[in-house]
Structures are given as C-alpha cells and as structure tokens.
Gaussian input, Z-matrix of N, CA and C with variables (Angstrom, degrees):
# hf/3-21g

backbone

0 1
 N
 C     1     B1
 C     2     B2     1     A1
 N     3     B3     2     A2     1     D1
 C     4     B4     3     A3     2     D2
 C     5     B5     4     A4     3     D3
 N     6     B6     5     A5     4     D4
 C     7     B7     6     A6     5     D5
 C     8     B8     7     A7     6     D6
 N     9     B9     8     A8     7     D7
 C    10    B10     9     A9     8     D8
 C    11    B11    10    A10     9     D9
 N    12    B12    11    A11    10    D10
 C    13    B13    12    A12    11    D11
 C    14    B14    13    A13    12    D12
 N    15    B15    14    A14    13    D13
 C    16    B16    15    A15    14    D14
 C    17    B17    16    A16    15    D15
 N    18    B18    17    A17    16    D16
 C    19    B19    18    A18    17    D17
 C    20    B20    19    A19    18    D18
 N    21    B21    20    A20    19    D19
 C    22    B22    21    A21    20    D20
 C    23    B23    22    A22    21    D21
 N    24    B24    23    A23    22    D22
 C    25    B25    24    A24    23    D23
 C    26    B26    25    A25    24    D24
 N    27    B27    26    A26    25    D25
 C    28    B28    27    A27    26    D26
 C    29    B29    28    A28    27    D27
 N    30    B30    29    A29    28    D28
 C    31    B31    30    A30    29    D29
 C    32    B32    31    A31    30    D30
 N    33    B33    32    A32    31    D31
 C    34    B34    33    A33    32    D32
 C    35    B35    34    A34    33    D33
 N    36    B36    35    A35    34    D34
 C    37    B37    36    A36    35    D35
 C    38    B38    37    A37    36    D36
 N    39    B39    38    A38    37    D37
 C    40    B40    39    A39    38    D38
 C    41    B41    40    A40    39    D39
 N    42    B42    41    A41    40    D40
 C    43    B43    42    A42    41    D41
 C    44    B44    43    A43    42    D42
 N    45    B45    44    A44    43    D43
 C    46    B46    45    A45    44    D44
 C    47    B47    46    A46    45    D45
 N    48    B48    47    A47    46    D46
 C    49    B49    48    A48    47    D47
 C    50    B50    49    A49    48    D48
 N    51    B51    50    A50    49    D49
 C    52    B52    51    A51    50    D50
 C    53    B53    52    A52    51    D51
 N    54    B54    53    A53    52    D52
 C    55    B55    54    A54    53    D53
 C    56    B56    55    A55    54    D54
 N    57    B57    56    A56    55    D55
 C    58    B58    57    A57    56    D56
 C    59    B59    58    A58    57    D57
 N    60    B60    59    A59    58    D58
 C    61    B61    60    A60    59    D59
 C    62    B62    61    A61    60    D60
 N    63    B63    62    A62    61    D61
 C    64    B64    63    A63    62    D62
 C    65    B65    64    A64    63    D63
 N    66    B66    65    A65    64    D64
 C    67    B67    66    A66    65    D65
 C    68    B68    67    A67    66    D66
 N    69    B69    68    A68    67    D67
 C    70    B70    69    A69    68    D68
 C    71    B71    70    A70    69    D69
 N    72    B72    71    A71    70    D70
 C    73    B73    72    A72    71    D71
 C    74    B74    73    A73    72    D72
 N    75    B75    74    A74    73    D73
 C    76    B76    75    A75    74    D74
 C    77    B77    76    A76    75    D75
 N    78    B78    77    A77    76    D76
 C    79    B79    78    A78    77    D77
 C    80    B80    79    A79    78    D78
 N    81    B81    80    A80    79    D79
 C    82    B82    81    A81    80    D80
 C    83    B83    82    A82    81    D81
 N    84    B84    83    A83    82    D82
 C    85    B85    84    A84    83    D83
 C    86    B86    85    A85    84    D84
 N    87    B87    86    A86    85    D85
 C    88    B88    87    A87    86    D86
 C    89    B89    88    A88    87    D87
 N    90    B90    89    A89    88    D88
 C    91    B91    90    A90    89    D89
 C    92    B92    91    A91    90    D90
 N    93    B93    92    A92    91    D91
 C    94    B94    93    A93    92    D92
 C    95    B95    94    A94    93    D93
 N    96    B96    95    A95    94    D94
 C    97    B97    96    A96    95    D95
 C    98    B98    97    A97    96    D96
 N    99    B99    98    A98    97    D97
 C   100   B100    99    A99    98    D98
 C   101   B101   100   A100    99    D99
 N   102   B102   101   A101   100   D100
 C   103   B103   102   A102   101   D101
 C   104   B104   103   A103   102   D102
 N   105   B105   104   A104   103   D103
 C   106   B106   105   A105   104   D104
 C   107   B107   106   A106   105   D105
 N   108   B108   107   A107   106   D106
 C   109   B109   108   A108   107   D107
 C   110   B110   109   A109   108   D108
 N   111   B111   110   A110   109   D109
 C   112   B112   111   A111   110   D110
 C   113   B113   112   A112   111   D111
 N   114   B114   113   A113   112   D112
 C   115   B115   114   A114   113   D113
 C   116   B116   115   A115   114   D114
 N   117   B117   116   A116   115   D115
 C   118   B118   117   A117   116   D116
 C   119   B119   118   A118   117   D117
 N   120   B120   119   A119   118   D118
 C   121   B121   120   A120   119   D119
 C   122   B122   121   A121   120   D120
 N   123   B123   122   A122   121   D121
 C   124   B124   123   A123   122   D122
 C   125   B125   124   A124   123   D123
 N   126   B126   125   A125   124   D124
 C   127   B127   126   A126   125   D125
 C   128   B128   127   A127   126   D126
 N   129   B129   128   A128   127   D127
 C   130   B130   129   A129   128   D128
 C   131   B131   130   A130   129   D129
 N   132   B132   131   A131   130   D130
 C   133   B133   132   A132   131   D131
 C   134   B134   133   A133   132   D132
 N   135   B135   134   A134   133   D133
 C   136   B136   135   A135   134   D134
 C   137   B137   136   A136   135   D135
 N   138   B138   137   A137   136   D136
 C   139   B139   138   A138   137   D137
 C   140   B140   139   A139   138   D138
 N   141   B141   140   A140   139   D139
 C   142   B142   141   A141   140   D140
 C   143   B143   142   A142   141   D141
 N   144   B144   143   A143   142   D142
 C   145   B145   144   A144   143   D143
 C   146   B146   145   A145   144   D144
 N   147   B147   146   A146   145   D145
 C   148   B148   147   A147   146   D146
 C   149   B149   148   A148   147   D147
 N   150   B150   149   A149   148   D148
 C   151   B151   150   A150   149   D149
 C   152   B152   151   A151   150   D150
 N   153   B153   152   A152   151   D151
 C   154   B154   153   A153   152   D152
 C   155   B155   154   A154   153   D153
 N   156   B156   155   A155   154   D154
 C   157   B157   156   A156   155   D155
 C   158   B158   157   A157   156   D156
 N   159   B159   158   A158   157   D157
 C   160   B160   159   A159   158   D158
 C   161   B161   160   A160   159   D159
 N   162   B162   161   A161   160   D160
 C   163   B163   162   A162   161   D161
 C   164   B164   163   A163   162   D162
 N   165   B165   164   A164   163   D163
 C   166   B166   165   A165   164   D164
 C   167   B167   166   A166   165   D165
 N   168   B168   167   A167   166   D166
 C   169   B169   168   A168   167   D167
 C   170   B170   169   A169   168   D168
 N   171   B171   170   A170   169   D169
 C   172   B172   171   A171   170   D170
 C   173   B173   172   A172   171   D171
 N   174   B174   173   A173   172   D172
 C   175   B175   174   A174   173   D173
 C   176   B176   175   A175   174   D174
 N   177   B177   176   A176   175   D175
 C   178   B178   177   A177   176   D176
 C   179   B179   178   A178   177   D177
 N   180   B180   179   A179   178   D178
 C   181   B181   180   A180   179   D179
 C   182   B182   181   A181   180   D180
 N   183   B183   182   A182   181   D181
 C   184   B184   183   A183   182   D182
 C   185   B185   184   A184   183   D183
 N   186   B186   185   A185   184   D184
 C   187   B187   186   A186   185   D185
 C   188   B188   187   A187   186   D186
 N   189   B189   188   A188   187   D187
 C   190   B190   189   A189   188   D188
 C   191   B191   190   A190   189   D189
 N   192   B192   191   A191   190   D190
 C   193   B193   192   A192   191   D191
 C   194   B194   193   A193   192   D192
 N   195   B195   194   A194   193   D193
 C   196   B196   195   A195   194   D194
 C   197   B197   196   A196   195   D195
 N   198   B198   197   A197   196   D196
 C   199   B199   198   A198   197   D197
 C   200   B200   199   A199   198   D198
 N   201   B201   200   A200   199   D199
 C   202   B202   201   A201   200   D200
 C   203   B203   202   A202   201   D201
 N   204   B204   203   A203   202   D202
 C   205   B205   204   A204   203   D203
 C   206   B206   205   A205   204   D204
 N   207   B207   206   A206   205   D205
 C   208   B208   207   A207   206   D206
 C   209   B209   208   A208   207   D207
 N   210   B210   209   A209   208   D208
 C   211   B211   210   A210   209   D209
 C   212   B212   211   A211   210   D210
 N   213   B213   212   A212   211   D211
 C   214   B214   213   A213   212   D212
 C   215   B215   214   A214   213   D213
 N   216   B216   215   A215   214   D214
 C   217   B217   216   A216   215   D215
 C   218   B218   217   A217   216   D216
 N   219   B219   218   A218   217   D217
 C   220   B220   219   A219   218   D218
 C   221   B221   220   A220   219   D219
 N   222   B222   221   A221   220   D220
 C   223   B223   222   A222   221   D221
 C   224   B224   223   A223   222   D222
 N   225   B225   224   A224   223   D223
 C   226   B226   225   A225   224   D224
 C   227   B227   226   A226   225   D225
 N   228   B228   227   A227   226   D226
 C   229   B229   228   A228   227   D227
 C   230   B230   229   A229   228   D228
 N   231   B231   230   A230   229   D229
 C   232   B232   231   A231   230   D230
 C   233   B233   232   A232   231   D231
 N   234   B234   233   A233   232   D232
 C   235   B235   234   A234   233   D233
 C   236   B236   235   A235   234   D234
 N   237   B237   236   A236   235   D235
 C   238   B238   237   A237   236   D236
 C   239   B239   238   A238   237   D237
 N   240   B240   239   A239   238   D238
 C   241   B241   240   A240   239   D239
 C   242   B242   241   A241   240   D240
 N   243   B243   242   A242   241   D241
 C   244   B244   243   A243   242   D242
 C   245   B245   244   A244   243   D243
 N   246   B246   245   A245   244   D244
 C   247   B247   246   A246   245   D245
 C   248   B248   247   A247   246   D246
 N   249   B249   248   A248   247   D247
 C   250   B250   249   A249   248   D248
 C   251   B251   250   A250   249   D249
 N   252   B252   251   A251   250   D250
 C   253   B253   252   A252   251   D251
 C   254   B254   253   A253   252   D252
 N   255   B255   254   A254   253   D253
 C   256   B256   255   A255   254   D254
 C   257   B257   256   A256   255   D255
 N   258   B258   257   A257   256   D256
 C   259   B259   258   A258   257   D257
 C   260   B260   259   A259   258   D258
 N   261   B261   260   A260   259   D259
 C   262   B262   261   A261   260   D260
 C   263   B263   262   A262   261   D261
 N   264   B264   263   A263   262   D262
 C   265   B265   264   A264   263   D263
 C   266   B266   265   A265   264   D264
 N   267   B267   266   A266   265   D265
 C   268   B268   267   A267   266   D266
 C   269   B269   268   A268   267   D267
 N   270   B270   269   A269   268   D268
 C   271   B271   270   A270   269   D269
 C   272   B272   271   A271   270   D270
 N   273   B273   272   A272   271   D271
 C   274   B274   273   A273   272   D272
 C   275   B275   274   A274   273   D273
 N   276   B276   275   A275   274   D274
 C   277   B277   276   A276   275   D275
 C   278   B278   277   A277   276   D276
 N   279   B279   278   A278   277   D277
 C   280   B280   279   A279   278   D278
 C   281   B281   280   A280   279   D279
 N   282   B282   281   A281   280   D280
 C   283   B283   282   A282   281   D281
 C   284   B284   283   A283   282   D282
 N   285   B285   284   A284   283   D283
 C   286   B286   285   A285   284   D284
 C   287   B287   286   A286   285   D285

   B1=1.4535
   B2=1.5280
   B3=1.2998
   B4=1.4597
   B5=1.5204
   B6=1.3178
   B7=1.4676
   B8=1.5173
   B9=1.3078
   B10=1.4551
   B11=1.5225
   B12=1.3134
   B13=1.4634
   B14=1.5247
   B15=1.3420
   B16=1.4562
   B17=1.5263
   B18=1.3192
   B19=1.4665
   B20=1.5230
   B21=1.3376
   B22=1.4661
   B23=1.5235
   B24=1.3249
   B25=1.4625
   B26=1.5215
   B27=1.3269
   B28=1.4594
   B29=1.5261
   B30=1.3321
   B31=1.4647
   B32=1.5235
   B33=1.3071
   B34=1.4623
   B35=1.5048
   B36=1.3219
   B37=1.4569
   B38=1.5169
   B39=1.2985
   B40=1.4599
   B41=1.5322
   B42=1.3293
   B43=1.4686
   B44=1.5207
   B45=1.3284
   B46=1.4750
   B47=1.5211
   B48=1.2994
   B49=1.4596
   B50=1.5240
   B51=1.3404
   B52=1.4687
   B53=1.5278
   B54=1.3226
   B55=1.4650
   B56=1.5259
   B57=1.3268
   B58=1.4635
   B59=1.5248
   B60=1.3104
   B61=1.4636
   B62=1.5216
   B63=1.3091
   B64=1.4632
   B65=1.5188
   B66=1.3198
   B67=1.4577
   B68=1.5144
   B69=1.3267
   B70=1.4680
   B71=1.5287
   B72=1.3242
   B73=1.4614
   B74=1.5177
   B75=1.3248
   B76=1.4585
   B77=1.5259
   B78=1.3318
   B79=1.4636
   B80=1.5230
   B81=1.3329
   B82=1.4581
   B83=1.5159
   B84=1.3188
   B85=1.4605
   B86=1.5233
   B87=1.3040
   B88=1.4636
   B89=1.5223
   B90=1.3330
   B91=1.4596
   B92=1.5186
   B93=1.3360
   B94=1.4608
   B95=1.5218
   B96=1.3276
   B97=1.4583
   B98=1.5285
   B99=1.3087
   B100=1.4559
   B101=1.5143
   B102=1.3111
   B103=1.4684
   B104=1.5235
   B105=1.3445
   B106=1.4613
   B107=1.5217
   B108=1.3114
   B109=1.4652
   B110=1.5242
   B111=1.3177
   B112=1.4663
   B113=1.5231
   B114=1.3208
   B115=1.4612
   B116=1.5135
   B117=1.3272
   B118=1.4549
   B119=1.5104
   B120=1.3282
   B121=1.4615
   B122=1.5235
   B123=1.3391
   B124=1.4627
   B125=1.5157
   B126=1.3112
   B127=1.4611
   B128=1.5142
   B129=1.3349
   B130=1.4572
   B131=1.5225
   B132=1.3276
   B133=1.4685
   B134=1.5167
   B135=1.3353
   B136=1.4555
   B137=1.5145
   B138=1.3218
   B139=1.4564
   B140=1.5219
   B141=1.3173
   B142=1.4633
   B143=1.5254
   B144=1.3149
   B145=1.4574
   B146=1.5199
   B147=1.3157
   B148=1.4620
   B149=1.5245
   B150=1.3269
   B151=1.4583
   B152=1.5222
   B153=1.3158
   B154=1.4596
   B155=1.5151
   B156=1.3027
   B157=1.4591
   B158=1.5198
   B159=1.3164
   B160=1.4555
   B161=1.5227
   B162=1.3227
   B163=1.4620
   B164=1.5211
   B165=1.3197
   B166=1.4583
   B167=1.5202
   B168=1.3236
   B169=1.4533
   B170=1.5187
   B171=1.3195
   B172=1.4539
   B173=1.5175
   B174=1.3094
   B175=1.4622
   B176=1.5239
   B177=1.3249
   B178=1.4596
   B179=1.5193
   B180=1.3101
   B181=1.4563
   B182=1.5212
   B183=1.3273
   B184=1.4609
   B185=1.5205
   B186=1.3012
   B187=1.4540
   B188=1.5192
   B189=1.3205
   B190=1.4614
   B191=1.5183
   B192=1.3162
   B193=1.4610
   B194=1.5210
   B195=1.3246
   B196=1.4605
   B197=1.5175
   B198=1.3189
   B199=1.4634
   B200=1.5172
   B201=1.3094
   B202=1.4524
   B203=1.5170
   B204=1.3239
   B205=1.4655
   B206=1.5207
   B207=1.3135
   B208=1.4647
   B209=1.5236
   B210=1.3280
   B211=1.4558
   B212=1.5122
   B213=1.3151
   B214=1.4563
   B215=1.5073
   B216=1.3248
   B217=1.4525
   B218=1.5169
   B219=1.3100
   B220=1.4576
   B221=1.5092
   B222=1.3251
   B223=1.4631
   B224=1.5298
   B225=1.3229
   B226=1.4629
   B227=1.5256
   B228=1.3278
   B229=1.4605
   B230=1.5203
   B231=1.3291
   B232=1.4646
   B233=1.5262
   B234=1.3158
   B235=1.4681
   B236=1.5181
   B237=1.3235
   B238=1.4569
   B239=1.5103
   B240=1.3198
   B241=1.4611
   B242=1.5196
   B243=1.3343
   B244=1.4588
   B245=1.5218
   B246=1.3110
   B247=1.4643
   B248=1.5213
   B249=1.3319
   B250=1.4655
   B251=1.5179
   B252=1.3483
   B253=1.4622
   B254=1.5315
   B255=1.3356
   B256=1.4632
   B257=1.5194
   B258=1.3361
   B259=1.4611
   B260=1.5190
   B261=1.3167
   B262=1.4567
   B263=1.5201
   B264=1.3282
   B265=1.4579
   B266=1.5203
   B267=1.3235
   B268=1.4583
   B269=1.5168
   B270=1.3152
   B271=1.4592
   B272=1.5123
   B273=1.3090
   B274=1.4542
   B275=1.5089
   B276=1.3106
   B277=1.4601
   B278=1.5089
   B279=1.2982
   B280=1.4645
   B281=1.5254
   B282=1.3106
   B283=1.4588
   B284=1.5218
   B285=1.2996
   B286=1.4715
   B287=1.5081
   A1=108.91
   A2=116.14
   A3=122.01
   A4=109.80
   A5=116.33
   A6=122.15
   A7=106.83
   A8=117.19
   A9=120.84
   A10=110.55
   A11=115.45
   A12=120.16
   A13=110.20
   A14=116.74
   A15=120.89
   A16=111.75
   A17=117.30
   A18=121.45
   A19=108.52
   A20=118.29
   A21=119.71
   A22=111.25
   A23=115.35
   A24=120.79
   A25=107.47
   A26=117.59
   A27=121.68
   A28=112.43
   A29=117.99
   A30=122.22
   A31=112.75
   A32=118.51
   A33=122.48
   A34=109.26
   A35=116.28
   A36=119.80
   A37=111.94
   A38=116.23
   A39=123.37
   A40=109.54
   A41=116.60
   A42=121.10
   A43=113.44
   A44=118.91
   A45=122.37
   A46=113.31
   A47=117.67
   A48=120.64
   A49=110.15
   A50=117.32
   A51=119.50
   A52=113.14
   A53=117.47
   A54=120.58
   A55=112.47
   A56=116.99
   A57=121.29
   A58=107.02
   A59=115.40
   A60=121.70
   A61=109.29
   A62=116.35
   A63=121.77
   A64=110.45
   A65=116.38
   A66=122.26
   A67=114.88
   A68=118.21
   A69=120.88
   A70=109.99
   A71=115.38
   A72=122.32
   A73=107.41
   A74=116.90
   A75=122.03
   A76=108.55
   A77=115.81
   A78=121.56
   A79=108.57
   A80=116.13
   A81=122.83
   A82=108.51
   A83=117.06
   A84=118.87
   A85=109.39
   A86=116.47
   A87=121.57
   A88=107.10
   A89=117.06
   A90=121.73
   A91=114.24
   A92=117.16
   A93=121.16
   A94=108.53
   A95=118.56
   A96=120.03
   A97=110.67
   A98=116.36
   A99=121.16
   A100=114.24
   A101=117.99
   A102=126.63
   A103=114.10
   A104=119.91
   A105=123.67
   A106=112.52
   A107=117.54
   A108=122.92
   A109=111.17
   A110=116.59
   A111=121.21
   A112=109.12
   A113=115.44
   A114=121.49
   A115=107.91
   A116=116.92
   A117=118.54
   A118=112.44
   A119=115.59
   A120=122.47
   A121=111.82
   A122=116.69
   A123=120.68
   A124=112.23
   A125=116.72
   A126=121.49
   A127=110.96
   A128=116.24
   A129=121.46
   A130=109.60
   A131=116.76
   A132=122.12
   A133=108.59
   A134=115.97
   A135=121.14
   A136=108.07
   A137=115.55
   A138=120.93
   A139=108.70
   A140=117.96
   A141=122.15
   A142=109.24
   A143=115.67
   A144=122.02
   A145=108.61
   A146=117.38
   A147=121.60
   A148=112.73
   A149=117.66
   A150=119.71
   A151=114.69
   A152=117.49
   A153=118.42
   A154=110.46
   A155=114.72
   A156=121.71
   A157=107.07
   A158=116.57
   A159=122.18
   A160=108.29
   A161=116.48
   A162=120.65
   A163=109.85
   A164=115.48
   A165=122.26
   A166=106.41
   A167=116.38
   A168=120.51
   A169=110.34
   A170=115.64
   A171=120.00
   A172=111.27
   A173=114.88
   A174=121.08
   A175=110.16
   A176=115.93
   A177=121.41
   A178=109.19
   A179=116.16
   A180=122.96
   A181=105.15
   A182=116.88
   A183=121.17
   A184=111.52
   A185=114.70
   A186=122.26
   A187=106.51
   A188=116.64
   A189=121.74
   A190=108.33
   A191=116.23
   A192=122.25
   A193=107.11
   A194=116.71
   A195=121.56
   A196=108.40
   A197=116.44
   A198=122.94
   A199=108.72
   A200=117.25
   A201=122.37
   A202=108.32
   A203=116.68
   A204=121.93
   A205=106.31
   A206=116.61
   A207=121.11
   A208=111.96
   A209=114.74
   A210=121.22
   A211=116.03
   A212=118.63
   A213=120.00
   A214=114.54
   A215=117.70
   A216=120.32
   A217=113.80
   A218=118.12
   A219=121.63
   A220=112.75
   A221=116.62
   A222=120.83
   A223=111.06
   A224=116.80
   A225=121.20
   A226=111.17
   A227=117.63
   A228=123.97
   A229=108.30
   A230=118.50
   A231=119.83
   A232=111.10
   A233=115.61
   A234=121.08
   A235=108.81
   A236=116.39
   A237=122.58
   A238=109.11
   A239=115.58
   A240=121.29
   A241=108.78
   A242=115.39
   A243=121.89
   A244=106.86
   A245=116.84
   A246=120.04
   A247=112.07
   A248=117.57
   A249=120.47
   A250=115.04
   A251=119.00
   A252=120.29
   A253=112.30
   A254=115.12
   A255=124.17
   A256=105.58
   A257=117.97
   A258=121.17
   A259=110.96
   A260=116.74
   A261=123.27
   A262=107.27
   A263=116.90
   A264=121.72
   A265=107.52
   A266=117.33
   A267=121.74
   A268=111.28
   A269=116.32
   A270=122.12
   A271=108.21
   A272=116.49
   A273=120.11
   A274=110.70
   A275=116.03
   A276=122.07
   A277=108.86
   A278=120.99
   A279=125.39
   A280=110.81
   A281=115.94
   A282=121.53
   A283=110.91
   A284=117.80
   A285=122.12
   A286=111.33
   D1=132.35
   D2=-179.29
   D3=-91.07
   D4=133.85
   D5=174.04
   D6=-121.31
   D7=132.41
   D8=-179.55
   D9=-120.47
   D10=146.92
   D11=174.46
   D12=-116.28
   D13=12.41
   D14=-177.34
   D15=-62.12
   D16=-46.21
   D17=-179.57
   D18=-94.16
   D19=125.38
   D20=178.76
   D21=-65.88
   D22=150.13
   D23=-179.42
   D24=-160.17
   D25=-162.61
   D26=-177.30
   D27=-61.92
   D28=-22.52
   D29=-178.29
   D30=-86.21
   D31=-3.74
   D32=-175.91
   D33=109.67
   D34=-98.82
   D35=179.97
   D36=75.94
   D37=-152.09
   D38=-175.74
   D39=-79.72
   D40=75.24
   D41=-173.10
   D42=-74.34
   D43=-27.11
   D44=177.18
   D45=44.99
   D46=51.26
   D47=179.66
   D48=-115.08
   D49=128.05
   D50=-179.25
   D51=-65.88
   D52=-16.31
   D53=178.14
   D54=-71.52
   D55=-16.18
   D56=175.91
   D57=-81.15
   D58=82.77
   D59=-172.70
   D60=-137.32
   D61=-178.12
   D62=-179.85
   D63=-52.13
   D64=130.92
   D65=178.17
   D66=90.15
   D67=-9.06
   D68=179.93
   D69=-83.26
   D70=147.17
   D71=173.49
   D72=-112.81
   D73=131.68
   D74=179.71
   D75=-115.38
   D76=127.51
   D77=176.48
   D78=-104.96
   D79=124.21
   D80=177.89
   D81=-127.30
   D82=143.53
   D83=175.18
   D84=-85.03
   D85=153.22
   D86=176.21
   D87=-81.32
   D88=123.73
   D89=-175.86
   D90=-108.17
   D91=-16.68
   D92=179.30
   D93=-140.19
   D94=153.30
   D95=176.22
   D96=-56.14
   D97=133.39
   D98=-178.80
   D99=88.49
   D100=-9.74
   D101=175.66
   D102=71.21
   D103=-38.62
   D104=178.73
   D105=54.75
   D106=49.73
   D107=-179.29
   D108=-72.13
   D109=135.73
   D110=173.59
   D111=-142.50
   D112=159.77
   D113=-176.28
   D114=-143.70
   D115=138.57
   D116=178.45
   D117=179.54
   D118=-168.92
   D119=174.60
   D120=63.81
   D121=52.23
   D122=179.98
   D123=-67.05
   D124=139.18
   D125=-177.51
   D126=-110.73
   D127=124.16
   D128=173.80
   D129=-84.63
   D130=-31.94
   D131=178.61
   D132=-163.04
   D133=158.13
   D134=177.99
   D135=-142.86
   D136=136.53
   D137=-177.33
   D138=-127.46
   D139=132.82
   D140=178.48
   D141=-105.23
   D142=125.26
   D143=176.66
   D144=-116.81
   D145=173.27
   D146=-175.93
   D147=-59.76
   D148=-39.12
   D149=-173.88
   D150=-108.83
   D151=-12.70
   D152=-178.13
   D153=-156.34
   D154=170.22
   D155=174.96
   D156=-118.70
   D157=127.99
   D158=-178.27
   D159=-113.84
   D160=135.27
   D161=179.85
   D162=-125.68
   D163=147.65
   D164=172.37
   D165=-105.75
   D166=111.03
   D167=-177.29
   D168=-91.54
   D169=150.67
   D170=-178.77
   D171=-152.31
   D172=176.12
   D173=178.69
   D174=-68.66
   D175=153.60
   D176=178.06
   D177=-118.12
   D178=140.81
   D179=171.69
   D180=-124.21
   D181=94.60
   D182=-171.57
   D183=-129.80
   D184=157.52
   D185=168.31
   D186=-115.50
   D187=123.54
   D188=-178.20
   D189=-117.26
   D190=130.84
   D191=175.77
   D192=-113.48
   D193=124.03
   D194=-179.85
   D195=-112.78
   D196=123.22
   D197=176.08
   D198=-120.01
   D199=144.02
   D200=174.34
   D201=-101.21
   D202=120.72
   D203=176.54
   D204=-97.37
   D205=104.99
   D206=-173.90
   D207=-80.39
   D208=146.61
   D209=171.37
   D210=82.75
   D211=-7.63
   D212=-176.74
   D213=-94.57
   D214=-21.33
   D215=-178.91
   D216=82.78
   D217=-25.36
   D218=179.01
   D219=83.14
   D220=167.67
   D221=-178.82
   D222=-71.38
   D223=155.53
   D224=178.76
   D225=-65.98
   D226=-33.11
   D227=177.17
   D228=-129.95
   D229=159.05
   D230=177.08
   D231=-53.91
   D232=135.86
   D233=179.75
   D234=-121.42
   D235=134.57
   D236=177.22
   D237=-113.24
   D238=142.40
   D239=175.38
   D240=-130.98
   D241=136.71
   D242=170.35
   D243=-125.86
   D244=-177.60
   D245=178.11
   D246=-63.26
   D247=-22.43
   D248=-174.56
   D249=-119.30
   D250=-12.77
   D251=-173.61
   D252=-139.00
   D253=150.12
   D254=166.70
   D255=-115.12
   D256=126.95
   D257=-174.47
   D258=-132.45
   D259=144.29
   D260=172.45
   D261=-110.96
   D262=129.48
   D263=179.76
   D264=-98.06
   D265=113.50
   D266=-178.66
   D267=-110.84
   D268=148.54
   D269=178.36
   D270=-141.12
   D271=155.82
   D272=178.16
   D273=-152.85
   D274=160.83
   D275=177.11
   D276=-128.15
   D277=140.61
   D278=-7.07
   D279=-76.12
   D280=159.30
   D281=179.99
   D282=-102.35
   D283=31.44
   D284=-177.35
   D285=-85.16

C-alpha cells in the first residue's frame, strides 16, 4: 500500500509553512498504526509570485523530539505553537 505525504491533510504532510521553524511545537494526530512519521523538504527561502511559489531547498540540521500523548486523540488538524502564537494549519482540495 502506498502512502504519500505530498498533499497536506489532517496528518500533516507537505505543509510548507514558514511558521514551522526553530522553537515551534507541532501537534499531529496518529492516523495509522505505527504513526509513520517522516520529516524532510527543508526550506532555505521561499518566494511568492503572482502565478507560482518558488522555494530554495537546502539541507537541514535539526533536533526533533517526538512524544506520544495518549488518550487525547490529537487535534483535528495540525496545530503549531510558538512562544507567541497558537496556529491551526488547514488544507483543502481542490486548491484552485
């Protein structure tokens, strides 16, 4: 069975959000047995133009801590927290 994280959804996926940066905490619900957590697609810079979005990808040097919060079910959509903000990351299809 193929699982893709290319399209963002309730499980996270390719969220492409600049708020996912050093010091941010991301809450994701477990959607499949074993969770199947992956991380990638580091962004050195991102530029928004009228017709497209262009990104400069680069290597990542990160420390990731994964904790399982049992019994809560997790948020309906990915949630980000920083020292100053609480954010919900929403996605939908089609994105036209």
